[in-house]
PyMOL Python script that loads the backbone (N, CA, C, O; Angstrom):
from pymol import cmd

cmd.read_pdbstr("""\
ATOM      1  N   MET A   1     119.631 118.997 192.973  1.00  0.00           N
ATOM      2  CA  MET A   1     119.873 117.888 192.081  1.00  0.00           C
ATOM      3  C   MET A   1     118.675 117.770 191.137  1.00  0.00           C
ATOM      4  O   MET A   1     117.524 117.827 191.571  1.00  0.00           O
ATOM      5  N   THR A   2     118.953 117.608 189.864  1.00  0.00           N
ATOM      6  CA  THR A   2     117.923 117.464 188.839  1.00  0.00           C
ATOM      7  C   THR A   2     118.032 116.079 188.232  1.00  0.00           C
ATOM      8  O   THR A   2     119.133 115.601 187.962  1.00  0.00           O
ATOM      9  N   THR A   3     116.902 115.435 188.018  1.00  0.00           N
ATOM     10  CA  THR A   3     116.873 114.140 187.354  1.00  0.00           C
ATOM     11  C   THR A   3     116.536 114.354 185.893  1.00  0.00           C
ATOM     12  O   THR A   3     115.500 114.934 185.569  1.00  0.00           O
ATOM     13  N   LEU A   4     117.413 113.885 185.003  1.00  0.00           N
ATOM     14  CA  LEU A   4     117.151 113.914 183.571  1.00  0.00           C
ATOM     15  C   LEU A   4     116.613 112.549 183.174  1.00  0.00           C
ATOM     16  O   LEU A   4     117.200 111.520 183.507  1.00  0.00           O
ATOM     17  N   LEU A   5     115.496 112.546 182.459  1.00  0.00           N
ATOM     18  CA  LEU A   5     114.873 111.310 182.003  1.00  0.00           C
ATOM     19  C   LEU A   5     114.952 111.246 180.483  1.00  0.00           C
ATOM     20  O   LEU A   5     114.753 112.250 179.799  1.00  0.00           O
ATOM     21  N   PHE A   6     115.243 110.056 179.960  1.00  0.00           N
ATOM     22  CA  PHE A   6     115.344 109.861 178.520  1.00  0.00           C
ATOM     23  C   PHE A   6     114.403 108.739 178.111  1.00  0.00           C
ATOM     24  O   PHE A   6     114.475 107.633 178.646  1.00  0.00           O
ATOM     25  N   PHE A   7     113.519 109.027 177.159  1.00  0.00           N
ATOM     26  CA  PHE A   7     112.535 108.049 176.724  1.00  0.00           C
ATOM     27  C   PHE A   7     112.779 107.642 175.271  1.00  0.00           C
ATOM     28  O   PHE A   7     113.381 108.380 174.491  1.00  0.00           O
ATOM     29  N   GLY A   8     112.294 106.453 174.934  1.00  0.00           N
ATOM     30  CA  GLY A   8     112.424 105.959 173.567  1.00  0.00           C
ATOM     31  C   GLY A   8     113.868 105.720 173.205  1.00  0.00           C
ATOM     32  O   GLY A   8     114.665 105.269 174.029  1.00  0.00           O
ATOM     33  N   ARG A   9     114.200 106.027 171.966  1.00  0.00           N
ATOM     34  CA  ARG A   9     115.569 105.787 171.489  1.00  0.00           C
ATOM     35  C   ARG A   9     116.596 106.645 172.212  1.00  0.00           C
ATOM     36  O   ARG A   9     117.787 106.334 172.198  1.00  0.00           O
ATOM     37  N   LEU A  10     116.142 107.721 172.842  1.00  0.00           N
ATOM     38  CA  LEU A  10     117.078 108.584 173.560  1.00  0.00           C
ATOM     39  C   LEU A  10     117.718 107.866 174.741  1.00  0.00           C
ATOM     40  O   LEU A  10     118.859 108.159 175.097  1.00  0.00           O
ATOM     41  N   SER A  11     117.004 106.937 175.347  1.00  0.00           N
ATOM     42  CA  SER A  11     117.604 106.175 176.447  1.00  0.00           C
ATOM     43  C   SER A  11     118.709 105.269 175.924  1.00  0.00           C
ATOM     44  O   SER A  11     119.689 105.019 176.626  1.00  0.00           O
ATOM     45  N   ASP A  12     118.562 104.776 174.704  1.00  0.00           N
ATOM     46  CA  ASP A  12     119.632 103.975 174.101  1.00  0.00           C
ATOM     47  C   ASP A  12     120.863 104.828 173.841  1.00  0.00           C
ATOM     48  O   ASP A  12     121.987 104.402 174.110  1.00  0.00           O
ATOM     49  N   VAL A  13     120.655 106.024 173.320  1.00  0.00           N
ATOM     50  CA  VAL A  13     121.775 106.927 173.033  1.00  0.00           C
ATOM     51  C   VAL A  13     122.464 107.356 174.326  1.00  0.00           C
ATOM     52  O   VAL A  13     123.691 107.414 174.394  1.00  0.00           O
ATOM     53  N   ALA A  14     121.666 107.656 175.350  1.00  0.00           N
ATOM     54  CA  ALA A  14     122.226 108.099 176.635  1.00  0.00           C
ATOM     55  C   ALA A  14     122.882 106.959 177.400  1.00  0.00           C
ATOM     56  O   ALA A  14     123.754 107.186 178.239  1.00  0.00           O
ATOM     57  N   GLY A  15     122.455 105.721 177.104  1.00  0.00           N
ATOM     58  CA  GLY A  15     122.985 104.569 177.830  1.00  0.00           C
ATOM     59  C   GLY A  15     122.292 104.362 179.162  1.00  0.00           C
ATOM     60  O   GLY A  15     122.724 103.543 179.975  1.00  0.00           O
ATOM     61  N   CYS A  16     121.205 105.111 179.389  1.00  0.00           N
ATOM     62  CA  CYS A  16     120.436 104.994 180.626  1.00  0.00           C
ATOM     63  C   CYS A  16     119.092 105.682 180.405  1.00  0.00           C
ATOM     64  O   CYS A  16     118.923 106.451 179.458  1.00  0.00           O
ATOM     65  N   SER A  17     118.153 105.400 181.280  1.00  0.00           N
ATOM     66  CA  SER A  17     116.858 106.067 181.158  1.00  0.00           C
ATOM     67  C   SER A  17     116.756 107.269 182.087  1.00  0.00           C
ATOM     68  O   SER A  17     115.853 108.093 181.945  1.00  0.00           O
ATOM     69  N   ARG A  18     117.678 107.369 183.031  1.00  0.00           N
ATOM     70  CA  ARG A  18     117.682 108.518 183.950  1.00  0.00           C
ATOM     71  C   ARG A  18     119.092 108.773 184.442  1.00  0.00           C
ATOM     72  O   ARG A  18     119.914 107.863 184.550  1.00  0.00           O
ATOM     73  N   MET A  19     119.347 110.038 184.737  1.00  0.00           N
ATOM     74  CA  MET A  19     120.609 110.414 185.377  1.00  0.00           C
ATOM     75  C   MET A  19     120.367 111.627 186.255  1.00  0.00           C
ATOM     76  O   MET A  19     119.568 112.502 185.924  1.00  0.00           O
ATOM     77  N   ALA A  20     121.055 111.665 187.357  1.00  0.00           N
ATOM     78  CA  ALA A  20     120.960 112.787 188.282  1.00  0.00           C
ATOM     79  C   ALA A  20     122.171 113.684 188.078  1.00  0.00           C
ATOM     80  O   ALA A  20     123.294 113.201 187.932  1.00  0.00           O
ATOM     81  N   CYS A  21     121.940 114.981 188.070  1.00  0.00           N
ATOM     82  CA  CYS A  21     123.059 115.911 187.906  1.00  0.00           C
ATOM     83  C   CYS A  21     122.718 117.249 188.541  1.00  0.00           C
ATOM     84  O   CYS A  21     121.554 117.570 188.778  1.00  0.00           O
ATOM     85  N   ASP A  22     123.748 118.008 188.807  1.00  0.00           N
ATOM     86  CA  ASP A  22     123.597 119.374 189.278  1.00  0.00           C
ATOM     87  C   ASP A  22     123.796 120.277 188.072  1.00  0.00           C
ATOM     88  O   ASP A  22     124.889 120.329 187.508  1.00  0.00           O
ATOM     89  N   LEU A  23     122.759 120.980 187.676  1.00  0.00           N
ATOM     90  CA  LEU A  23     122.864 121.878 186.533  1.00  0.00           C
ATOM     91  C   LEU A  23     123.526 123.183 186.955  1.00  0.00           C
ATOM     92  O   LEU A  23     123.249 123.703 188.036  1.00  0.00           O
ATOM     93  N   PRO A  24     124.405 123.712 186.101  1.00  0.00           N
ATOM     94  CA  PRO A  24     124.993 125.018 186.410  1.00  0.00           C
ATOM     95  C   PRO A  24     123.904 126.089 186.456  1.00  0.00           C
ATOM     96  O   PRO A  24     122.880 125.953 185.785  1.00  0.00           O
ATOM     97  N   GLN A  25     124.105 127.132 187.223  1.00  0.00           N
ATOM     98  CA  GLN A  25     123.114 128.199 187.325  1.00  0.00           C
ATOM     99  C   GLN A  25     122.926 128.943 186.015  1.00  0.00           C
ATOM    100  O   GLN A  25     121.930 129.645 185.839  1.00  0.00           O
ATOM    101  N   THR A  26     123.871 128.797 185.094  1.00  0.00           N
ATOM    102  CA  THR A  26     123.760 129.452 183.789  1.00  0.00           C
ATOM    103  C   THR A  26     122.790 128.725 182.863  1.00  0.00           C
ATOM    104  O   THR A  26     122.385 129.277 181.841  1.00  0.00           O
ATOM    105  N   VAL A  27     122.420 127.516 183.200  1.00  0.00           N
ATOM    106  CA  VAL A  27     121.479 126.745 182.386  1.00  0.00           C
ATOM    107  C   VAL A  27     120.069 127.070 182.870  1.00  0.00           C
ATOM    108  O   VAL A  27     119.554 126.452 183.802  1.00  0.00           O
ATOM    109  N   THR A  28     119.457 128.057 182.211  1.00  0.00           N
ATOM    110  CA  THR A  28     118.139 128.517 182.641  1.00  0.00           C
ATOM    111  C   THR A  28     117.047 128.262 181.609  1.00  0.00           C
ATOM    112  O   THR A  28     115.866 128.445 181.904  1.00  0.00           O
ATOM    113  N   THR A  29     117.424 127.842 180.400  1.00  0.00           N
ATOM    114  CA  THR A  29     116.443 127.565 179.348  1.00  0.00           C
ATOM    115  C   THR A  29     116.663 126.156 178.819  1.00  0.00           C
ATOM    116  O   THR A  29     117.709 125.547 179.046  1.00  0.00           O
ATOM    117  N   VAL A  30     115.670 125.652 178.115  1.00  0.00           N
ATOM    118  CA  VAL A  30     115.803 124.335 177.495  1.00  0.00           C
ATOM    119  C   VAL A  30     116.922 124.357 176.459  1.00  0.00           C
ATOM    120  O   VAL A  30     117.678 123.392 176.352  1.00  0.00           O
ATOM    121  N   ALA A  31     117.039 125.438 175.697  1.00  0.00           N
ATOM    122  CA  ALA A  31     118.110 125.547 174.707  1.00  0.00           C
ATOM    123  C   ALA A  31     119.482 125.491 175.373  1.00  0.00           C
ATOM    124  O   ALA A  31     120.386 124.819 174.878  1.00  0.00           O
ATOM    125  N   ALA A  32     119.639 126.190 176.485  1.00  0.00           N
ATOM    126  CA  ALA A  32     120.912 126.171 177.214  1.00  0.00           C
ATOM    127  C   ALA A  32     121.191 124.785 177.774  1.00  0.00           C
ATOM    128  O   ALA A  32     122.339 124.341 177.797  1.00  0.00           O
ATOM    129  N   LEU A  33     120.150 124.102 178.222  1.00  0.00           N
ATOM    130  CA  LEU A  33     120.325 122.738 178.728  1.00  0.00           C
ATOM    131  C   LEU A  33     120.788 121.811 177.616  1.00  0.00           C
ATOM    132  O   LEU A  33     121.708 121.017 177.809  1.00  0.00           O
ATOM    133  N   ARG A  34     120.159 121.908 176.466  1.00  0.00           N
ATOM    134  CA  ARG A  34     120.578 121.069 175.326  1.00  0.00           C
ATOM    135  C   ARG A  34     122.038 121.351 174.960  1.00  0.00           C
ATOM    136  O   ARG A  34     122.792 120.418 174.681  1.00  0.00           O
ATOM    137  N   ALA A  35     122.442 122.611 174.958  1.00  0.00           N
ATOM    138  CA  ALA A  35     123.826 122.961 174.640  1.00  0.00           C
ATOM    139  C   ALA A  35     124.783 122.426 175.694  1.00  0.00           C
ATOM    140  O   ALA A  35     125.870 121.954 175.360  1.00  0.00           O
ATOM    141  N   TRP A  36     124.397 122.495 176.954  1.00  0.00           N
ATOM    142  CA  TRP A  36     125.239 121.996 178.045  1.00  0.00           C
ATOM    143  C   TRP A  36     125.424 120.482 177.926  1.00  0.00           C
ATOM    144  O   TRP A  36     126.530 119.971 178.104  1.00  0.00           O
ATOM    145  N   ILE A  37     124.347 119.778 177.627  1.00  0.00           N
ATOM    146  CA  ILE A  37     124.449 118.321 177.446  1.00  0.00           C
ATOM    147  C   ILE A  37     125.312 118.003 176.237  1.00  0.00           C
ATOM    148  O   ILE A  37     126.133 117.087 176.288  1.00  0.00           O
ATOM    149  N   ALA A  38     125.140 118.747 175.148  1.00  0.00           N
ATOM    150  CA  ALA A  38     125.928 118.507 173.930  1.00  0.00           C
ATOM    151  C   ALA A  38     127.418 118.721 174.166  1.00  0.00           C
ATOM    152  O   ALA A  38     128.245 118.017 173.587  1.00  0.00           O
ATOM    153  N   ALA A  39     127.765 119.685 175.012  1.00  0.00           N
ATOM    154  CA  ALA A  39     129.177 119.921 175.322  1.00  0.00           C
ATOM    155  C   ALA A  39     129.768 118.760 176.108  1.00  0.00           C
ATOM    156  O   ALA A  39     130.953 118.455 175.970  1.00  0.00           O
ATOM    157  N   ARG A  40     128.954 118.112 176.929  1.00  0.00           N
ATOM    158  CA  ARG A  40     129.411 116.975 177.729  1.00  0.00           C
ATOM    159  C   ARG A  40     129.392 115.672 176.940  1.00  0.00           C
ATOM    160  O   ARG A  40     130.254 114.816 177.134  1.00  0.00           O
ATOM    161  N   ASP A  41     128.408 115.517 176.047  1.00  0.00           N
ATOM    162  CA  ASP A  41     128.241 114.283 175.281  1.00  0.00           C
ATOM    163  C   ASP A  41     127.692 114.653 173.901  1.00  0.00           C
ATOM    164  O   ASP A  41     126.478 114.756 173.726  1.00  0.00           O
ATOM    165  N   PRO A  42     128.582 114.853 172.921  1.00  0.00           N
ATOM    166  CA  PRO A  42     128.145 115.312 171.595  1.00  0.00           C
ATOM    167  C   PRO A  42     127.126 114.390 170.914  1.00  0.00           C
ATOM    168  O   PRO A  42     126.241 114.875 170.210  1.00  0.00           O
ATOM    169  N   ILE A  43     127.234 113.095 171.109  1.00  0.00           N
ATOM    170  CA  ILE A  43     126.290 112.178 170.464  1.00  0.00           C
ATOM    171  C   ILE A  43     124.898 112.331 171.077  1.00  0.00           C
ATOM    172  O   ILE A  43     123.908 112.419 170.351  1.00  0.00           O
ATOM    173  N   LEU A  44     124.820 112.363 172.389  1.00  0.00           N
ATOM    174  CA  LEU A  44     123.545 112.581 173.056  1.00  0.00           C
ATOM    175  C   LEU A  44     123.019 113.976 172.734  1.00  0.00           C
ATOM    176  O   LEU A  44     121.822 114.155 172.509  1.00  0.00           O
ATOM    177  N   GLY A  45     123.901 114.947 172.712  1.00  0.00           N
ATOM    178  CA  GLY A  45     123.500 116.310 172.382  1.00  0.00           C
ATOM    179  C   GLY A  45     122.857 116.397 171.017  1.00  0.00           C
ATOM    180  O   GLY A  45     121.855 117.092 170.844  1.00  0.00           O
ATOM    181  N   GLN A  46     123.417 115.703 170.051  1.00  0.00           N
ATOM    182  CA  GLN A  46     122.846 115.691 168.708  1.00  0.00           C
ATOM    183  C   GLN A  46     121.466 115.024 168.728  1.00  0.00           C
ATOM    184  O   GLN A  46     120.537 115.490 168.068  1.00  0.00           O
ATOM    185  N   ALA A  47     121.339 113.944 169.480  1.00  0.00           N
ATOM    186  CA  ALA A  47     120.071 113.216 169.537  1.00  0.00           C
ATOM    187  C   ALA A  47     118.968 114.056 170.173  1.00  0.00           C
ATOM    188  O   ALA A  47     117.838 114.048 169.685  1.00  0.00           O
ATOM    189  N   ILE A  48     119.269 114.781 171.250  1.00  0.00           N
ATOM    190  CA  ILE A  48     118.221 115.549 171.925  1.00  0.00           C
ATOM    191  C   ILE A  48     117.891 116.851 171.195  1.00  0.00           C
ATOM    192  O   ILE A  48     116.882 117.491 171.488  1.00  0.00           O
ATOM    193  N   GLN A  49     118.746 117.240 170.242  1.00  0.00           N
ATOM    194  CA  GLN A  49     118.471 118.432 169.455  1.00  0.00           C
ATOM    195  C   GLN A  49     117.770 118.101 168.140  1.00  0.00           C
ATOM    196  O   GLN A  49     117.464 119.000 167.355  1.00  0.00           O
ATOM    197  N   ALA A  50     117.514 116.819 167.897  1.00  0.00           N
ATOM    198  CA  ALA A  50     116.857 116.400 166.665  1.00  0.00           C
ATOM    199  C   ALA A  50     115.427 116.925 166.615  1.00  0.00           C
ATOM    200  O   ALA A  50     114.786 117.146 167.642  1.00  0.00           O
ATOM    201  N   GLN A  51     114.955 117.114 165.403  1.00  0.00           N
ATOM    202  CA  GLN A  51     113.590 117.595 165.208  1.00  0.00           C
ATOM    203  C   GLN A  51     112.594 116.623 165.834  1.00  0.00           C
ATOM    204  O   GLN A  51     112.724 115.407 165.692  1.00  0.00           O
ATOM    205  N   GLY A  52     111.623 117.159 166.511  1.00  0.00           N
ATOM    206  CA  GLY A  52     110.567 116.343 167.100  1.00  0.00           C
ATOM    207  C   GLY A  52     110.794 115.926 168.533  1.00  0.00           C
ATOM    208  O   GLY A  52     109.865 115.443 169.180  1.00  0.00           O
ATOM    209  N   VAL A  53     112.014 116.097 169.059  1.00  0.00           N
ATOM    210  CA  VAL A  53     112.270 115.743 170.457  1.00  0.00           C
ATOM    211  C   VAL A  53     111.605 116.790 171.339  1.00  0.00           C
ATOM    212  O   VAL A  53     111.861 117.987 171.203  1.00  0.00           O
ATOM    213  N   ARG A  54     110.758 116.331 172.236  1.00  0.00           N
ATOM    214  CA  ARG A  54     110.037 117.229 173.143  1.00  0.00           C
ATOM    215  C   ARG A  54     110.662 117.176 174.525  1.00  0.00           C
ATOM    216  O   ARG A  54     111.257 116.175 174.922  1.00  0.00           O
ATOM    217  N   VAL A  55     110.512 118.274 175.244  1.00  0.00           N
ATOM    218  CA  VAL A  55     111.088 118.385 176.582  1.00  0.00           C
ATOM    219  C   VAL A  55     109.979 118.778 177.559  1.00  0.00           C
ATOM    220  O   VAL A  55     109.197 119.693 177.303  1.00  0.00           O
ATOM    221  N   ALA A  56     109.933 118.065 178.681  1.00  0.00           N
ATOM    222  CA  ALA A  56     108.999 118.402 179.750  1.00  0.00           C
ATOM    223  C   ALA A  56     109.804 118.692 181.011  1.00  0.00           C
ATOM    224  O   ALA A  56     110.665 117.905 181.406  1.00  0.00           O
ATOM    225  N   VAL A  57     109.518 119.818 181.634  1.00  0.00           N
ATOM    226  CA  VAL A  57     110.173 120.207 182.880  1.00  0.00           C
ATOM    227  C   VAL A  57     109.122 120.123 183.980  1.00  0.00           C
ATOM    228  O   VAL A  57     108.082 120.779 183.934  1.00  0.00           O
ATOM    229  N   ASN A  58     109.433 119.294 184.965  1.00  0.00           N
ATOM    230  CA  ASN A  58     108.477 119.049 186.051  1.00  0.00           C
ATOM    231  C   ASN A  58     107.092 118.696 185.492  1.00  0.00           C
ATOM    232  O   ASN A  58     106.064 119.175 185.970  1.00  0.00           O
ATOM    233  N   ARG A  59     107.107 117.844 184.465  1.00  0.00           N
ATOM    234  CA  ARG A  59     105.908 117.281 183.827  1.00  0.00           C
ATOM    235  C   ARG A  59     105.079 118.276 183.035  1.00  0.00           C
ATOM    236  O   ARG A  59     103.902 118.030 182.774  1.00  0.00           O
ATOM    237  N   SER A  60     105.679 119.400 182.648  1.00  0.00           N
ATOM    238  CA  SER A  60     105.022 120.375 181.777  1.00  0.00           C
ATOM    239  C   SER A  60     105.897 120.594 180.555  1.00  0.00           C
ATOM    240  O   SER A  60     107.095 120.845 180.688  1.00  0.00           O
ATOM    241  N   PHE A  61     105.314 120.502 179.363  1.00  0.00           N
ATOM    242  CA  PHE A  61     106.091 120.681 178.144  1.00  0.00           C
ATOM    243  C   PHE A  61     106.613 122.103 178.037  1.00  0.00           C
ATOM    244  O   PHE A  61     105.937 123.060 178.412  1.00  0.00           O
ATOM    245  N   CYS A  62     107.832 122.225 177.515  1.00  0.00           N
ATOM    246  CA  CYS A  62     108.497 123.509 177.361  1.00  0.00           C
ATOM    247  C   CYS A  62     109.016 123.662 175.943  1.00  0.00           C
ATOM    248  O   CYS A  62     109.219 122.677 175.233  1.00  0.00           O
ATOM    249  N   VAL A  63     109.226 124.896 175.542  1.00  0.00           N
ATOM    250  CA  VAL A  63     109.890 125.188 174.276  1.00  0.00           C
ATOM    251  C   VAL A  63     111.292 125.689 174.591  1.00  0.00           C
ATOM    252  O   VAL A  63     111.601 126.051 175.726  1.00  0.00           O
ATOM    253  N   SER A  64     112.133 125.702 173.563  1.00  0.00           N
ATOM    254  CA  SER A  64     113.570 125.938 173.756  1.00  0.00           C
ATOM    255  C   SER A  64     113.935 127.222 174.471  1.00  0.00           C
ATOM    256  O   SER A  64     114.869 127.232 175.273  1.00  0.00           O
ATOM    257  N   ASP A  65     113.222 128.307 174.200  1.00  0.00           N
ATOM    258  CA  ASP A  65     113.649 129.579 174.770  1.00  0.00           C
ATOM    259  C   ASP A  65     112.965 129.908 176.094  1.00  0.00           C
ATOM    260  O   ASP A  65     113.163 130.995 176.639  1.00  0.00           O
ATOM    261  N   MET A  66     112.166 128.985 176.615  1.00  0.00           N
ATOM    262  CA  MET A  66     111.513 129.238 177.902  1.00  0.00           C
ATOM    263  C   MET A  66     112.511 129.149 179.041  1.00  0.00           C
ATOM    264  O   MET A  66     113.353 128.251 179.070  1.00  0.00           O
ATOM    265  N   GLU A  67     112.417 130.067 179.964  1.00  0.00           N
ATOM    266  CA  GLU A  67     113.235 130.005 181.168  1.00  0.00           C
ATOM    267  C   GLU A  67     112.526 129.092 182.149  1.00  0.00           C
ATOM    268  O   GLU A  67     111.650 129.525 182.899  1.00  0.00           O
ATOM    269  N   CYS A  68     112.910 127.832 182.136  1.00  0.00           N
ATOM    270  CA  CYS A  68     112.145 126.884 182.943  1.00  0.00           C
ATOM    271  C   CYS A  68     112.999 125.806 183.595  1.00  0.00           C
ATOM    272  O   CYS A  68     112.456 124.948 184.291  1.00  0.00           O
ATOM    273  N   THR A  69     114.294 125.814 183.400  1.00  0.00           N
ATOM    274  CA  THR A  69     115.094 124.729 183.947  1.00  0.00           C
ATOM    275  C   THR A  69     115.674 125.024 185.323  1.00  0.00           C
ATOM    276  O   THR A  69     116.005 124.094 186.059  1.00  0.00           O
ATOM    277  N   LEU A  70     115.804 126.286 185.685  1.00  0.00           N
ATOM    278  CA  LEU A  70     116.410 126.641 186.963  1.00  0.00           C
ATOM    279  C   LEU A  70     115.555 126.112 188.113  1.00  0.00           C
ATOM    280  O   LEU A  70     114.382 126.466 188.237  1.00  0.00           O
ATOM    281  N   GLY A  71     116.131 125.289 188.928  1.00  0.00           N
ATOM    282  CA  GLY A  71     115.429 124.709 190.061  1.00  0.00           C
ATOM    283  C   GLY A  71     114.541 123.531 189.715  1.00  0.00           C
ATOM    284  O   GLY A  71     113.787 123.055 190.563  1.00  0.00           O
ATOM    285  N   ALA A  72     114.619 123.054 188.484  1.00  0.00           N
ATOM    286  CA  ALA A  72     113.779 121.928 188.075  1.00  0.00           C
ATOM    287  C   ALA A  72     114.196 120.655 188.799  1.00  0.00           C
ATOM    288  O   ALA A  72     115.384 120.392 188.979  1.00  0.00           O
ATOM    289  N   GLU A  73     113.218 119.880 189.204  1.00  0.00           N
ATOM    290  CA  GLU A  73     113.489 118.594 189.836  1.00  0.00           C
ATOM    291  C   GLU A  73     113.607 117.482 188.806  1.00  0.00           C
ATOM    292  O   GLU A  73     114.374 116.537 188.989  1.00  0.00           O
ATOM    293  N   GLU A  74     112.838 117.597 187.709  1.00  0.00           N
ATOM    294  CA  GLU A  74     112.817 116.531 186.705  1.00  0.00           C
ATOM    295  C   GLU A  74     112.682 117.157 185.319  1.00  0.00           C
ATOM    296  O   GLU A  74     111.825 118.010 185.086  1.00  0.00           O
ATOM    297  N   ILE A  75     113.548 116.715 184.401  1.00  0.00           N
ATOM    298  CA  ILE A  75     113.482 117.162 183.012  1.00  0.00           C
ATOM    299  C   ILE A  75     113.499 115.913 182.133  1.00  0.00           C
ATOM    300  O   ILE A  75     114.420 115.100 182.204  1.00  0.00           O
ATOM    301  N   ALA A  76     112.465 115.778 181.306  1.00  0.00           N
ATOM    302  CA  ALA A  76     112.328 114.585 180.467  1.00  0.00           C
ATOM    303  C   ALA A  76     112.505 114.952 179.001  1.00  0.00           C
ATOM    304  O   ALA A  76     111.980 115.957 178.520  1.00  0.00           O
ATOM    305  N   PHE A  77     113.259 114.110 178.308  1.00  0.00           N
ATOM    306  CA  PHE A  77     113.442 114.243 176.862  1.00  0.00           C
ATOM    307  C   PHE A  77     112.713 113.074 176.212  1.00  0.00           C
ATOM    308  O   PHE A  77     112.956 111.914 176.546  1.00  0.00           O
ATOM    309  N   MET A  78     111.805 113.395 175.268  1.00  0.00           N
ATOM    310  CA  MET A  78     110.994 112.350 174.635  1.00  0.00           C
ATOM    311  C   MET A  78     111.184 112.398 173.131  1.00  0.00           C
ATOM    312  O   MET A  78     110.962 113.424 172.488  1.00  0.00           O
ATOM    313  N   SER A  79     111.601 111.265 172.585  1.00  0.00           N
ATOM    314  CA  SER A  79     111.778 111.192 171.148  1.00  0.00           C
ATOM    315  C   SER A  79     110.419 111.076 170.476  1.00  0.00           C
ATOM    316  O   SER A  79     109.454 110.605 171.079  1.00  0.00           O
ATOM    317  N   PRO A  80     110.352 111.513 169.217  1.00  0.00           N
ATOM    318  CA  PRO A  80     109.069 111.412 168.516  1.00  0.00           C
ATOM    319  C   PRO A  80     108.666 109.931 168.351  1.00  0.00           C
ATOM    320  O   PRO A  80     109.515 109.049 168.219  1.00  0.00           O
ATOM    321  N   LEU A  81     107.378 109.698 168.362  1.00  0.00           N
ATOM    322  CA  LEU A  81     106.860 108.350 168.195  1.00  0.00           C
ATOM    323  C   LEU A  81     106.298 108.202 166.797  1.00  0.00           C
ATOM    324  O   LEU A  81     105.745 109.145 166.231  1.00  0.00           O
ATOM    325  N   SER A  82     106.443 107.021 166.254  1.00  0.00           N
ATOM    326  CA  SER A  82     105.824 106.757 164.962  1.00  0.00           C
ATOM    327  C   SER A  82     104.793 105.670 165.124  1.00  0.00           C
ATOM    328  O   SER A  82     105.034 104.670 165.799  1.00  0.00           O
ATOM    329  N   GLY A  83     103.669 105.859 164.522  1.00  0.00           N
ATOM    330  CA  GLY A  83     102.606 104.870 164.615  1.00  0.00           C
ATOM    331  C   GLY A  83     102.645 103.917 163.441  1.00  0.00           C
ATOM    332  O   GLY A  83     103.377 104.125 162.474  1.00  0.00           O
ATOM    333  N   GLY A  84     101.858 102.884 163.538  1.00  0.00           N
ATOM    334  CA  GLY A  84     101.883 101.983 162.389  1.00  0.00           C
ATOM    335  C   GLY A  84     100.875 100.891 162.489  1.00  0.00           C
ATOM    336  O   GLY A  84     100.781 100.054 161.591  1.00  0.00           O
TER     337      GLY A  84
END
""", "prot")
cmd.dss("prot")
cmd.show_as("cartoon", "prot")
cmd.util.cbc("prot")
cmd.orient("prot")
């Protein structure tokens, strides 16, 4: 079981700040995870694919093509922050 965490405006789009799910074994990269989420929820998928959204797997930042999601316990999506 993997816990997906959504921070900032992404939690509003997701309708929750966390969700538990079983990822398919074919989801082995951050890019594949984003595509899998988009297939299940197109609005959330669009939000997590927006420029500036960062992903951390087990508290380590990842890039889209890294093979890092298989067996992950926690995956966090963080929207960009603006200062002011």
